[in-house]
C-alpha positions in Angstrom: -6.6 29.5 23.3 -5.8 26.5 25.6 -3.1 26.1 28.3 0.1 24.4 27.1 -0.7 21.2 29.1 -3.9 20.8 27.1 -2.2 21.6 23.8 0.5 19.0 24.5 -2.1 16.3 25.2 -4.1 17.2 22.1 -0.9 17.0 20.1 -0.1 13.5 21.5 -3.6 12.2 21.0 -3.7 13.5 17.5 -0.8 11.1 16.6 -3.1 8.1 17.3 -4.7 6.4 14.2 -8.0 8.0 13.1 -7.9 10.7 15.8 -7.5 14.2 14.3 -7.1 17.4 16.2 -10.9 17.9 16.7 -11.4 14.4 18.1 -8.3 14.8 20.3 -9.7 18.1 21.6 -13.0 16.5 22.5 -11.2 13.6 24.3 -9.1 16.0 26.3 -12.1 18.1 27.3 -13.9 14.9 28.3 -10.8 13.8 30.4 -10.9 17.2 32.2 -14.4 16.4 33.5 -13.3 13.0 35.0 -12.2 12.5 38.6 -8.5 12.6 39.3 -8.6 8.9 40.4 -9.9 7.9 37.0 -7.2 9.9 35.3 -4.6 8.2 37.6 -6.0 4.8 36.7 -5.9 5.6 33.0 -2.3 6.8 33.2 -1.3 3.7 35.1 -2.8 1.4 32.6 -1.2 3.2 29.7 2.2 3.2 31.5 2.1 -0.6 31.9 0.6 -1.4 28.5 3.8 -2.5 26.8 5.4 -4.2 29.8 2.3 -6.3 30.6 1.8 -7.7 27.0 3.8 -9.7 24.6 3.3 -11.7 21.4 2.1 -15.3 21.5 5.0 -17.6 20.7 2.9 -19.6 18.3 0.6 -17.3 16.4 1.9 -13.8 17.2 -1.4 -12.6 18.6 -1.2 -10.5 21.8 -1.2 -12.2 25.2 -0.3 -11.5 28.8 3.3 -11.0 29.7 3.5 -14.2 31.8 1.7 -16.4 29.1 3.6 -18.0 26.3 0.5 -18.6 24.3 -2.6 -16.4 23.6 -6.1 -17.6 24.8 -7.0 -18.8 21.3 -3.9 -21.0 21.0 -4.5 -22.3 24.6 -8.1 -23.3 23.8 -8.1 -27.0 23.3 -11.6 -26.9 21.7 -10.3 -25.0 18.7 -9.7 -26.8 15.4 -5.9 -27.3 15.5 -5.7 -28.5 11.9 -6.9 -25.2 10.4 -4.8 -22.0 10.5 -6.1 -18.6 9.3 -3.5 -16.1 8.1 -4.2 -12.5 9.0 -2.2 -9.3 8.4 -2.4 -8.0 12.0 -4.0 -8.6 15.4 -6.9 -6.3 14.6 -8.0 -8.7 11.8 -8.7 -11.4 14.4 -11.4 -9.5 16.1 -14.0 -9.3 13.2 -13.3 -13.0 12.3 -14.0 -14.1 15.9 -17.2 -12.0 16.0 -18.6 -14.0 13.2 -18.8 -17.0 15.5 -18.2 -19.2 12.5 -14.4 -19.7 12.5 -13.1 -22.1 15.2 -9.5 -22.7 14.1 -6.2 -21.1 15.0 -4.5 -18.0 13.6 -1.1 -16.8 12.4 -0.5 -13.1 12.4 1.9 -12.1 9.6 2.6 -8.6 11.0 1.9 -6.9 7.6 1.8 -7.5 3.9 4.5 -7.7 1.2 4.8 -4.2 -0.1 8.1 -3.5 -1.9 7.1 0.1 -2.5 6.9 0.6 1.3 10.1 -1.4 2.0 8.1 -4.4 3.4 9.6 -7.5 1.9 8.8 -11.1 2.9 11.7 -11.2 5.4 9.8 -8.6 7.5 6.8 -10.8 8.0 6.3 -13.9 10.1 6.4 -16.2 7.1 9.5 -18.1 8.2 7.8 -18.8 11.5 4.7 -20.1 9.7 6.8 -22.6 7.7 8.5 -23.8 10.9 5.0 -24.1 12.5 3.8 -26.2 9.7 6.8 -28.5 10.0 6.3 -29.3 13.7 2.5 -28.9 14.2 0.8 -31.9 15.9 -1.7 -32.7 14.7 -0.6 -31.8 11.2 -2.2 -28.7 9.8 -4.6 -29.6 7.0 -5.8 -26.2 5.8 -4.4 -22.7 5.6 -7.0 -20.0 5.1 -5.8 -16.7 3.6 -7.8 -13.9 5.3 -5.8 -11.0 3.9 -7.3 -7.8 2.7 -8.3 -8.0 -0.9 -5.7 -5.5 -2.1 -2.7 -5.8 -4.5 -0.5 -6.2 -1.4 -2.8 -8.9 0.0 -2.9 -10.8 -3.3 0.9 -10.6 -3.7 1.4 -11.9 -0.1 -1.0 -14.7 -0.7 0.6 -15.8 -4.0 4.1 -15.7 -2.4 3.1 -17.8 0.6 1.0 -20.3 -1.5 4.2 -21.1 -3.5 6.1 -21.8 -0.3 3.3 -24.1 1.0 3.1 -26.3 -2.1 5.7 -28.8 -0.9 3.6 -29.4 2.3 0.6 -30.5 0.2 -1.7 -28.5 2.5 -5.1 -27.3 1.3 -5.2 -23.6 0.9 -8.2 -21.4 0.6 -9.0 -17.7 0.4 -11.9 -15.7 1.7 -14.6 -15.4 -0.9 -14.6 -12.2 -3.0 -17.8 -10.9 -1.4 -15.3 -8.5 0.0 -14.7 -5.3 -1.9 -11.4 -4.9 -3.5 -9.4 -2.3 -1.6 -11.3 -2.7 1.6 -9.7 -3.2 5.0 -10.7 -6.4 6.8 -10.8 -4.5 10.1 -13.9 -2.5 9.0 -16.0 -5.3 7.4 -19.2 -6.4 9.1 -19.7 -9.9 10.6 -22.3 -11.0 8.0 -20.0 -10.1 5.0 -17.1 -11.9 6.7 -19.2 -15.0 7.5 -20.2 -15.2 3.9 -16.7 -14.7 2.8 -15.5 -17.5 5.0 -18.3 -19.8 3.8 -17.5 -19.1 0.1 -13.8 -19.4 0.4 -12.0 -21.3 -2.4 
């Protein structure tokens, strides 16, 4: 039905998260109606995406290629004694949208999930421990903002045990969050209440 160039693009876009063949087809048809200059610009931005970004050396959020630290870690107005642990970069966005949290972050890069071959060694846990050892000022609280799933709870318990010798306060988001839900899709009000009722 479509020329091979369109079929190829539909196939590639369908590989993206939450974009099935129908959504990919709509995107391709939308792109066909754009000016060539817009398509060239989009293509250029996609080509340089990986080469122009890197991970923050402190928290593992995304940052510009020529920056060692992300904008959050560079912001001297942030509470440098509080660190919020998140599974991935996407989880920072809804927490920031609440406008309530003003500390720093640490992106683990996943959750412990032995069934999927994800053990603690695959996460940024060792880097968290090193960060706690050298942080100035000393970190006073670590907030676990991990998804309320079996994997999230397993990861929290594992890291809490490692943090005991540091005598740092630990807290978790309140359980106003539904078990099994993904932090990425939770609205700001629910997240704000979860932050306020953390324990």
